[in-house]
Every structure is written in structure tokens, then in C-alpha cells.
C-alpha positions in Angstrom: 0.0 0.1 -0.1 1.4 3.3 -1.5 -0.1 6.7 0.3 0.9 10.3 -0.4 -0.6 13.2 1.4 -2.0 11.2 3.6 -5.4 12.3 5.6 -5.8 15.8 2.7 -8.4 16.1 -0.1 -5.5 15.3 -1.9 -4.3 12.0 -1.0 -2.8 9.7 -3.5 -3.5 5.6 -2.5 -2.7 2.8 -4.4 -3.2 -1.3 -2.9 -1.9 -4.3 -4.8 -3.2 -7.4 -3.6 -0.8 -10.3 -3.0 -1.9 -13.2 -0.5 0.5 -15.9 0.6 -2.1 -18.2 1.1 -5.7 -17.9 -0.4 -8.5 -16.2 1.0 -12.1 -16.0 2.2 -13.2 -13.5 -0.3 -12.3 -16.0 -3.0 -11.8 -13.7 -6.3 -8.6 -14.2 -8.1 -7.4 -11.0 -8.2 -3.3 -11.6 -7.2 -1.3 -8.9 -8.6 -4.3 -6.8 -9.3 -4.4 -3.4 -7.8 -6.6 -0.2 -7.1 -5.3 3.8 -7.1 -6.8 7.0 -5.9 -5.9 10.4 -7.1 -7.0 13.5 -5.0 -9.5 11.0 -2.8 -11.3 10.0 -5.9 -11.1 6.3 -7.2 -9.7 5.9 -10.8 -8.5 2.4 -10.4 -10.5 0.4 -9.2 -12.0 -3.6 -9.5 -15.9 -4.5 -10.1 -16.9 -5.7 -6.5 -19.5 -7.9 -6.3 -23.3 -7.9 -7.0 -24.5 -10.7 -5.6 -23.9 -14.6 -5.3 -27.2 -16.0 -6.7 -27.1 -14.2 -10.6 -24.7 -15.0 -13.5 -22.9 -11.8 -13.0 -20.5 -13.4 -10.0 -18.3 -15.2 -12.5 -17.3 -12.3 -13.6 -16.9 -10.5 -11.3 -15.1 -13.2 -9.1 -12.8 -13.8 -12.4 -9.2 -12.2 -12.9 -10.8 -10.7 -16.0 -12.4 -8.1 -14.1 -9.7 -7.3 -12.1 -6.1 -5.6 -13.3 -4.2 -8.5 -13.5 -1.9 -9.8 -15.8 -3.4 -13.4 -17.6 -1.5 -15.8 -19.2 -3.3 -17.2 -22.7 -4.1 -20.8 -22.4 -3.3 -24.2 -23.4 -6.4 -25.7 -22.8 -8.7 -26.9 -26.1 -11.6 -28.6 -24.3 -13.9 -26.2 -22.1 -14.0 -27.8 -18.4 -17.4 -28.0 -17.2 -18.6 -25.1 -15.5 -20.5 -26.3 -11.6 -21.4 -23.4 -10.0 -24.5 -23.8 -7.8 -27.1 -22.1 -6.6 -24.6 -20.0 -4.3 -21.9 -19.2 -6.7 -18.6 -18.7 -5.2 -16.5 -19.6 -8.7 -15.2 -17.8 -11.3 -16.3 -20.5 -13.4 -15.3 -20.5 -17.0 -15.3 -16.6 -17.8 -11.8 -16.2 -18.7 -11.3 -19.7 -20.3 -13.8 -19.0 -22.6 -12.1 -15.8 -23.8 -8.8 -17.9 -24.2 -7.1 -16.6 -20.6 -6.2 -18.2 -17.3 -7.2 -16.8 -14.4 -4.3 -16.3 -11.9 -4.3 -18.4 -8.8 -4.9 -17.3 -5.2 -1.9 -17.2 -4.1 1.3 -14.8 -4.8 4.8 -14.0 -3.2 6.1 -10.4 -2.3 10.1 -10.5 -3.3 10.4 -7.6 -2.0 9.0 -4.0 -1.0 11.5 -0.6 -0.6 10.0 2.5 0.9 11.1 6.1 1.0 10.7 9.9 1.0 11.2 10.1 -2.7 9.6 6.8 -4.1 8.1 3.5 -2.8 8.1 0.3 -4.8 6.8 -3.5 -4.7 8.4 -6.5 -6.3 5.0 -9.6 -6.6 5.7 -13.1 -8.1 2.5 -15.2 -9.5 2.5 -18.5 -10.8 0.8 -19.6 -13.6 -1.5 -22.1 -12.4 -2.3 -24.1 -16.2 2.0 -25.1 -16.6 5.0 -23.7 -16.2 5.5 -20.1 -16.7 5.8 -17.3 -13.9 4.3 -13.6 -13.9 6.9 -10.7 -11.8 4.9 -7.7 -11.5 7.1 -4.3 -10.1 5.5 -1.1 -9.4 7.4 2.1 -8.2 5.6 5.1 -7.4 7.5 8.4 -7.3 5.7 10.6 -5.0 6.8 13.7 -6.2 5.4 13.9 -9.9 2.4 11.2 -8.8 3.8 8.5 -11.1 3.6 4.8 -11.2 6.0 2.7 -13.1 4.5 -1.2 -13.7 7.0 -3.8 -15.0 5.6 -6.8 -15.7 8.3 -9.5 -16.8 7.4 -12.9 -17.8 9.4 -16.2 -17.1 9.9 -19.8 -18.7 6.2 -19.3 -21.2 6.0 -18.7 -24.7 3.1 -17.2 -25.6 0.7 -14.1 -25.4 -0.2 -12.5 -22.6 -2.9 -10.3 -21.5 -2.6 -6.6 -19.2 -6.1 -5.9 -17.6 -6.8 -2.3 -16.5 -10.2 -1.2 -15.0 -10.7 2.6 -14.9 -13.2 4.4 -13.2 -13.3 6.8 -16.2 -16.8 8.2 -18.3 -14.4 7.7 -21.5 -11.3 6.1 -22.8 -9.7 7.5 -26.0 -6.7 5.8 -27.0 -4.2 7.4 -29.3 -1.6 4.4 -30.5 0.3 3.0 -26.9 -1.2 5.8 -24.8 -4.9 6.5 -23.7 -6.3 9.7 -21.7 -9.7 7.9 -19.4 -11.6 11.3 -18.2 -12.8 10.6 -14.6 -14.8 12.0 -12.9 -14.6 14.9 -10.5 -12.4 16.3 -12.5 -9.7 14.0 -12.2 -8.3 11.7 -15.5 -5.7 9.0 -16.0 -3.3 8.7 -18.6 -1.8 5.2 -19.8 1.0 4.2 -21.7 2.5 1.2 -22.4 6.7 1.6 -23.6 7.0 -2.1 -24.6 5.8 -3.4 -28.3 2.0 -4.2 -27.6 0.1 -6.5 -30.4 -3.2 -4.8 -29.3 -4.8 -2.5 -27.2 -8.9 -2.8 -26.7 -11.4 -0.9 -24.3 -14.5 -2.2 -23.5 -17.6 -1.2 -21.0 -17.5 -3.5 -17.7 -20.1 -3.9 -15.3 -19.4 -3.4 -11.7 -21.2 -2.4 -8.4 -22.2 1.6 -8.5 -19.9 3.8 -6.9 -19.3 6.3 -9.6 -21.5 8.3 -12.1 -20.8 6.8 -15.6 -23.5 8.3 -17.5 -25.5 5.2 -18.0 -29.1 5.1 -17.4 -29.3 1.9 -14.8 -28.2 3.3 -11.9 -27.7 -0.2 -10.0 -24.7 -0.8 -11.9 -21.1 1.3 -12.8 -19.9 0.9 -16.6 -16.2 1.3 -16.4 -13.6 1.2 -19.2 -11.9 -1.9 -19.4 -8.4 -1.7 -20.9 -6.9 -4.9 -22.5 -3.7 -5.0 -24.2 -2.0 -8.0 -25.2 2.2 -8.2 -25.8 4.2 -11.2 -26.6 5.1 -13.2 -22.9 8.6 -12.3 -24.3 8.3 -8.8 -23.8 6.0 -8.2 -21.1 4.7 -4.9 -19.9 6.3 -1.7 -19.4 3.5 0.7 -18.2 3.2 4.4 -17.2 0.1 5.4 -15.3 -0.5 8.9 -14.7 -3.0 9.9 -12.5 -3.3 14.3 -12.9 -5.9 16.8 -12.7 -7.8 17.6 -16.1 -6.3 20.3 -17.5 -2.6 19.5 -16.4 -0.5 18.9 -19.4 0.1 15.8 -20.6 2.9 12.8 -19.6 6.0 13.8 -22.0 7.6 10.8 -23.1 11.1 10.7 -25.5 13.1 7.7 -26.3 16.5 8.0 -28.0 18.2 6.0 -30.3 20.4 4.4 -27.1 16.7 3.4 -25.5 16.8 6.0 -23.0 13.1 7.0 -21.9 12.7 10.7 -21.2 9.6 11.3 -18.7 8.4 14.8 -17.7 4.9 15.2 -15.4 4.5 18.6 -15.0 7.6 20.6 -13.6 8.9 17.1 -12.5 11.5 15.7 -15.3 13.0 11.7 -15.2 15.2 9.3 -17.1 13.7 5.9 -16.7 16.3 2.9 -17.2 15.3 -1.0 -16.6 16.8 -2.2 -13.9 20.0 -4.9 -14.2 18.3 -6.6 -11.3 16.2 -8.6 -13.3 12.7 -7.0 -12.3 12.7 -3.8 -11.2 13.4 -0.3 -12.6 15.4 2.8 -12.7 14.6 6.5 -12.4 17.2 9.3 -12.3 15.4 13.1 -11.3 16.9 15.2 -14.3 18.0 18.9 -13.0 19.3 21.6 -14.6 22.7 20.9 -12.6 22.6 17.1 -13.1 21.1 14.4 -12.1 20.1 13.1 -8.4 18.9 9.4 -8.6 15.6 8.0 -6.7 
């Protein structure tokens, strides 16, 4: 859990799910996260509407959480054995070609400082060989999140899910701008090669005005990016107040990535320590490392 400006209206809040043992609520959400800017929800999960209707498998599945999913190898669909009280994700993800994450994962590393916080989580592919390492670095001064998803021992496709409490999302290449509520928006930028990016509407429990006529649900924007497992994902999330400048991203011929969030400038490098990233704050008289 990362916080900034705690207790103030401008609070930022980020929480990521990792449990070494299965827990009671049963949602398949290891590695998923939620994010608030100015105490306003931007990235959420879908919640649960009830355990007695057809929406339950949707809400429990990894497909409705901000998870990374492996492409399935299964060719025959297992029987969905959900009963009257439905506590199962069923085959919702499998029917769409993706594996639900397991019910447990392992935290590899946590670092907390005045300038930046980070966490690294390992999640196994429950279907066969392969593991996913999710590393998140939060840069406090710029209110900037860098997510690096590394996949090992797996050949095939992986899917990155992001659930945004937005009234609309517009895509321009690998950059997406989601218009949230109460004047807070989210920029999402994929820096590694992706094969496709889609945005679809998906239901959640009612927690914001999504502009839909059905007030019993909210409709979030579900961003789904697909990439080759060998490339993984390098993703920037930039929550910002409406009217703020876009995040500026430049990549030079040597592959060095420069980021500018407002007045804050950084150089981003992939860490040689396998899973993390390194951010160097660039200033007029030199550079300071974060």
C-alpha cells in the first residue's frame, strides 16, 4: 500500500493484492491493484453484485481485475459446476482464451522511502510452467506509477487488464487518456511493444456516475492490452487533474526513456536486477537518483 498526502483531500492511494495463502473472499485477483488520486477512485475492481446471479463469475474472475493473464493452452472447456450460491469464477476467462490467476502469490521485495516506494510480486501460471513478476514503483513528487511486468518460462501471449472508473477513454497509439469523475483523469502509456489494445465497457457495483441509465451498476472502461510474453509490459500510469499537461515521453536512439510530469523530469531505465526499474530525476545542474 502506497500513500501520499495522507489525510488531505489531495491524498493519493495505491493498494496491490498479494497473499501467500488463499483468503476467504475468493476473488482471483493476485497482482491486481486499485488507485486513487485526490481521494477519487481511478483504478478499481468490479466488486460483487451478489452470489445468486449470472454476473458472479464475471466479478470473481481475473478478467474483471487489474491482473496480468496468461493465454490458456486448454482446447476443451471444463464444465462450469457453479451451484445456486455461486462462489466460482467458472469458465469466464477461459472462454475468452485466458487463465485466471492463482489464489496466492509471493512478495519478493518492498522498498519505502521519502521519494519513491516500490513492490515486487511473483505470481505463478496455474495452468503450466511460467511465472509473472509484477514490479511497481511509485514516484511521490510527480504522482507517477511505473509498472514492469516480466514473464519467465512461458511462450505465448499475455494480457494486461486495467479497470478505470472513467466516463470515456480515448486511445492514440499506445497512449490512452481516461476521463474520470470530479476533474481527475488517468493517462496510461505502454512503452513496450503490444500486439493490440482494446477498450470495452464492463459492469461493476455502483460507486461512480458512469453516465449509464442503469443506476444499479457503474460501467467502467476495461483496458486490455495483449503482448508477447517475451516482451512483457512496461506501463506508465499518470493520474492528473484535468487541464494539467500530458505526460511527455521521449525515447532516444540508445533506448533511454525520458519522462516529464509537470515540472518533474526523469530518466527511466530497466534495472539490471532482473525485475525492477531505475528512475533518475534530471535537474539543470545534473542528476539525482531516486
